[in-house]
C-alpha positions in Angstrom: -2.9 23.7 14.7 -0.3 25.6 12.6 1.8 22.5 12.3 -1.2 20.5 11.4 -1.9 22.8 8.4 1.7 22.0 7.2 0.9 18.4 6.7 2.3 16.7 3.7 4.0 19.7 2.1 4.0 17.6 -0.9 6.2 16.8 -0.1 6.5 14.6 -0.5 3.4 14.8 -1.6 3.5 14.0 0.0 1.9 14.3 -0.2 3.8 13.9 -1.7 6.8 13.9 -0.8 10.9 17.3 0.7 14.0 18.8 0.6 16.6 20.5 2.7 20.1 19.6 4.1 18.6 19.2 7.5 15.4 17.5 6.3 16.1 14.4 8.4 15.9 12.2 5.3 16.8 8.5 5.7 20.1 7.6 4.1 20.4 4.3 2.2 22.5 2.8 -0.4 21.0 3.3 -3.9 21.1 0.6 -6.5 23.5 1.0 -9.5 21.7 1.9 -12.7 21.1 -1.0 -15.2 22.1 -0.8 -18.8 19.1 -3.0 -19.8 15.6 -1.6 -19.2 12.5 -3.8 -19.3 9.5 -1.6 -18.7 6.8 -2.5 -16.2 3.5 -2.7 -18.1 1.2 -3.2 -15.1 -1.0 -0.3 -14.1 0.5 0.6 -10.7 -1.8 3.4 -9.8 -5.3 3.5 -11.4 -6.6 7.0 -11.1 -10.3 6.3 -11.3 -12.5 9.1 -9.9 -14.3 7.9 -6.8 -11.6 5.4 -5.8 -10.9 5.7 -2.1 -8.1 4.3 0.0 -8.1 4.3 3.8 -4.7 4.0 5.6 -3.6 3.4 9.2 -0.1 4.4 10.4 1.6 7.2 12.2 3.2 10.6 11.8 6.9 11.6 12.4 8.1 14.8 13.8 9.7 17.6 11.6 13.5 17.6 11.8 14.0 14.6 14.2 11.9 12.0 12.4 10.8 10.6 15.7 7.3 8.9 15.9 4.7 11.3 17.3 2.9 9.7 20.3 -0.7 8.6 19.5 -2.0 7.0 22.7 -5.6 6.7 21.4 -4.5 5.1 18.0 -6.3 8.0 16.2 -4.1 8.2 13.1 -6.0 7.6 9.9 -5.7 8.9 6.3 -8.3 8.7 3.5 -7.3 9.3 -0.1 -10.1 10.0 -2.5 -9.5 10.5 -6.2 -11.7 13.5 -6.8 -11.1 14.7 -10.3 -9.0 14.0 -13.4 -9.3 17.6 -14.7 -8.2 19.6 -11.7 -6.4 22.8 -12.7 -2.7 22.8 -11.9 -1.0 26.0 -10.5 1.7 25.4 -13.1 -0.7 25.2 -16.0 -2.8 22.5 -17.5 -4.8 19.9 -15.6 -4.0 17.1 -13.2 -5.7 14.4 -11.1 -6.8 15.7 -7.6 -6.5 13.4 -4.6 -8.2 14.7 -1.5 -6.1 13.8 1.5 -7.9 13.8 4.9 -5.6 12.9 7.7 -6.6 12.5 11.4 -4.1 12.4 14.2 -2.6 13.9 17.3 -1.4 17.0 15.6 -3.1 19.7 17.6 -1.8 21.5 20.8 -0.9 19.0 23.5 -1.5 16.1 21.2 -5.1 17.1 20.5 -6.6 14.9 17.8 -7.5 16.9 14.7 -8.4 16.2 11.1 -6.6 18.1 8.3 -7.7 18.0 4.7 -5.7 19.1 1.7 -5.6 18.4 -2.1 -2.7 16.6 -3.7 -2.1 16.8 -7.4 -0.7 14.0 -9.5 -0.2 13.6 -13.2 0.2 10.4 -15.1 1.4 9.8 -18.6 0.5 7.1 -21.2 3.4 4.8 -20.0 2.1 4.8 -16.4 4.8 7.1 -15.0 3.5 9.5 -12.5 4.6 12.7 -10.8 3.4 14.5 -7.6 3.3 18.3 -7.3 5.8 19.0 -4.5 7.3 22.1 -2.9 11.0 22.9 -2.6 10.2 25.8 -0.2 11.8 24.2 2.9 15.0 23.5 0.9 15.2 27.1 -0.3 14.6 28.5 3.1 17.2 26.3 4.7 19.9 27.6 2.3 18.8 31.2 2.1 17.6 30.9 -1.5 14.9 33.4 -2.4 11.5 31.7 -2.7 10.1 34.1 -5.3 6.5 35.2 -5.7 5.1 32.7 -8.2 4.0 29.1 -7.9 6.7 28.0 -10.2 9.3 29.4 -7.8 8.6 26.6 -5.2 6.3 24.1 -6.8 7.8 21.4 -9.0 6.5 18.2 -10.6 8.6 15.3 -9.1 8.6 11.9 -10.7 7.9 9.5 -7.8 7.4 6.4 -9.9 8.4 5.6 -13.4 7.3 2.1 -14.4 8.8 2.7 -17.9 12.2 2.5 -16.2 11.7 -1.1 -15.1 12.6 -2.7 -11.8 15.7 -4.0 -10.1 18.3 -5.5 -12.4 16.2 -4.8 -15.4 15.5 -1.2 -14.3 17.3 2.1 -14.1 17.5 5.3 -12.0 15.8 8.4 -13.2 16.5 12.1 -12.5 13.3 13.7 -11.0 14.8 17.1 -10.4 18.2 18.8 -11.0 18.7 22.6 -10.5 21.3 24.9 -9.1 20.4 28.0 -7.0 22.3 31.0 -5.4 22.0 30.9 -1.7 23.3 32.8 1.3 26.6 34.5 0.7 26.5 33.7 -3.0 26.8 29.9 -2.4 25.9 27.7 -5.4 23.5 25.1 -4.1 22.5 22.2 -6.3 19.5 20.0 -5.5 19.1 16.7 -7.3 16.3 14.2 -6.7 16.6 10.7 -8.1 14.2 7.7 -8.2 14.2 4.0 -8.8 11.8 1.1 -8.6 14.2 -1.0 -6.6 12.6 -4.4 -6.2 9.4 -6.4 -5.8 8.5 -7.6 -2.3 5.6 -8.9 -0.3 3.6 -6.3 1.7 0.9 -7.2 4.2 -1.8 -4.6 4.4 -3.8 -3.7 7.5 -7.2 -4.9 6.3 -9.1 -7.3 8.5 -7.9 -10.2 6.3 -4.2 -8.9 6.4 -3.9 -9.6 2.6 -0.4 -10.0 1.2 0.5 -8.2 -2.0 3.3 -8.5 -4.5 4.4 -4.8 -4.5 6.8 -2.8 -6.5 9.0 -0.6 -4.2 9.6 2.8 -5.7 12.0 5.2 -3.8 13.1 8.8 -4.3 16.2 10.3 -2.7 18.1 13.6 -2.8 21.6 14.9 -3.2 22.6 18.4 -2.1 25.8 20.0 -3.3 27.2 23.3 -2.0 30.0 25.0 -4.0 30.9 21.7 -5.6 31.0 19.7 -2.4 28.3 17.1 -1.7 26.9 17.8 1.7 24.0 15.3 1.7 23.6 12.2 -0.5 21.2 9.3 -0.8 18.7 10.7 1.7 15.3 9.0 1.1 12.4 11.4 0.5 9.6 8.9 -0.3 9.0 5.2 -0.6 5.8 3.8 -2.3 4.9 0.2 -2.4 2.7 -0.1 -5.5 0.4 -3.0 -6.5 -0.9 -3.8 -9.9 -4.5 -2.5 -10.4 -4.6 -1.1 -6.9 -2.0 1.6 -6.3 -0.1 2.4 -3.1 -0.6 -0.2 -0.4 2.2 1.2 1.8 3.5 4.8 1.8 6.4 6.5 3.5 6.7 10.3 3.1 9.8 11.5 5.0 9.5 14.6 7.2 11.4 17.8 6.6 12.3 20.7 8.8 8.9 22.2 8.5 6.4 19.4 7.9 5.3 16.1 9.4 6.3 12.8 7.8 4.0 9.9 7.4 4.0 6.1 7.3 0.8 4.5 6.0 -0.5 1.0 5.3 -3.7 0.4 3.4 -6.6 -0.6 5.7 -9.5 -0.6 3.1 -10.4 0.4 -0.4 -13.8 0.8 -2.1 -12.9 -0.9 -5.5 
């Protein structure tokens, strides 16, 4: 049950969505930045209170990334947009998404349901961030985690439609900071993002609807004393559809938290 309560450490949210040298992120080639940006004007994640998404999928194990056995096919996630004025621990307000995930996360594969609240903020251009933790990264490198929310919680831009897509898009920097770790080592964490392409995604609804989705990916680079020790390791991948939102979600596991792969099964709007 303890592991179940560590779901999604938004990480990324995330849930966004996280971060350590041994986080078992997937390494891929990133696309070179473009010099010409054509913003995406589609609404890729309507944050309407009451909107609900149901996803099927599976969880992946911390560290190894192996798929967790689910012999009864119990895995299911429901995202419900609960509020657009939820208080943020970093100040101000954000949109709250209640994440309720059922799966074989208990002792001996016991099926349990774990609920938590994800925080997202979206600006007038349609770009949006998830509130994520860099706690696993800090612990992995012996970096003090501090005592305040701001010491471990960070807003990470997981999708920026304003930066375009593919050849008419560009990379963005979602996070870049250097910390002092064990033995005085200077450890730099960088997180980048890009909307890489448009591709067809088939959802898991009863009609198996195909969607023209934008694929947004984030990845990290870790540098220790000037030497890159990990690069281009995927931390999240969202397939976003105009006027719907995420129809497919991959949140990569870290050393402490489960990863998730999800495909939309139903929505109420």
